[in-house]
N, C-alpha and C positions, 0 to 999 in steps of 0.2 A: 536624537530621537524625533521622530514626529508627535508631534502633537494630537492628542485622543480630537477625532471630528465631532462636533456637537451637530445633532439637528434636534431640534425642539419642535414640538407636537402641541399645535393648536388645538380648541376643543373641537375644532368643527370636524377633529380629526387629519389634518392635513399635517404635512412633516416637511418641516424648512432647514434646508442643509445651509451651517452656517458659512462653509468652507465657499461654498461656490453661488451663495445668494439667490439661491430658488428652491423652489415649491417639487420635492421629491417623492414616489411611489414608492411602494413596500416591495416593488421589485429591486427598485432601486438599492436600498437597503439589502436587501438579500444579496446585492452584487458585490455593495461593499465586506458582508461577514466571504462571501468568497474570493474577492481579491485579497480580504487578511488586513484588510482599514482599519483601523483601532476607530471606536465612536460610538459613542452614548447618545440615548434619547432620552429627552430632557422637558417635561411640563411645562410651557412657555411661561403660563403663570406662576405657579408655586418652584421651578425649578427641580421637583422629582424626580429623581432617575423611574425611567418608564421603559428602560433598553429588555430587561427579563419580557416586558409585556408584548412590546412590538416584535418581538424574536418567537417568542411564543403563535402571536398569531398568525408571523411568516410561517411556519410551522403548522396550523391549524391551516389555513389555505391549502398549499401544498398538500396535504393528508388526503383535503376533497378531490384533490386531482389524481388519476394513475393510478397507479401503483402506492398504497399506502405503507409506510416504514411503521410505526407502530400499532400492533393486531389489535380488537377489541379486549382480549384478556390481557398483553402486554399496558394496556391505555389502564385499565380496573387497577391492577395489583402497583399500579406506581400511585394512583389515586389513595389506596389502601395505607401505602407508606406516611401519607398526610396526618399528624396525627400522633403517628406511632413512636414508640421511645427507639426507634430506626432512623426515623425520617433525618435527620444530622449526617450520621454516617449513608445511605442512600445516596444521596448528591454527588457526594466525594467518590463514590465505591463506583458507581455509572461513570465517572467523568475518570475516573483512571482506567476502568475497564474498555472506553471507547479509544482513550491514549495509547493501550497495549494494542488495540484492534487497527488502529492506526497507521502503529510503529509497523505492528506487521507486516498489514499491508503495504508499507511503501517500502519492505527487503523483498515482498514478494517482486512488488514490480521493476524492483532493483534487475533481482538476477532474471525474473522474463526477458529487462528491455536488454538484458548484457548477450542473453542467449540471443536471442530476437534480432538483437542491435546490427546482425552479422546477414549481410544479403545469403537467400539457399544458395547460391556458390560459393562461398567461402565456406559457409558450413561446410557445403558437400567437398571442398576442397581440404578443411581440416580434418575432417571425417576419414579422410581415402588416403590422406599424410599418415593420419594417425595408423591402420589399418595397413599400408605399407610397411612403418616400421615393425608392425608387430609379424606381417608376414617375413620379413626380413630377418628378425630373428628369432623366427619358428625353422627356418631356413636355416640359417646360422648355424644353431644346435643341433639338428638333420646331420648337416655335413660334415661335424665334428664328430655328433658322433656315432657315423659312418665312417670316417678318416680313422675314427679307435676303433673302430670293431673290423676292419677289412688290415690294421697295423696288429692287432692281437690275433687274429686268422693267419697272418703272416708269419706272425712270429711263432706260432705252432703248428703248421702246415711243414710236409717233408719238400726235402730238395728235390732236384730232377732226378739226381741220381739214386734218390729214395731212400737216400741216409737223412736224419733230421739234424 
């Protein structure tokens, strides 16, 4: 299992990645999140864990650009939970809700990939084969019914000499 990557934050707000021995930007920290890399941001002097603060800073920067994810109303509601008796419950509730959403999204994408993973021609061929099988089944049933009706009619029809 890979060890947690340590990033040191200095008083001048610079971030130093100890794994690559280089300063990095917030955007590079964001990329670590996107890549699923385990890391912690620590204050260079005190060793205090600043990971949440840096992640919130990344969110704040992205909320200011383009289409925001969090509405003013949502943020206000979240703020109201601070100091409330439900504060401890709310974090785990949001985390579990987001995990359920991600699981459902993953299932949907998987199903969509199964459908779209085929070329349009292979999808059309599959559909045509299913329709042909269905059509053959309908024809077979029709022919069997027609043959049964013809046999029944012949059995009840008078012979050429007029006698049954």
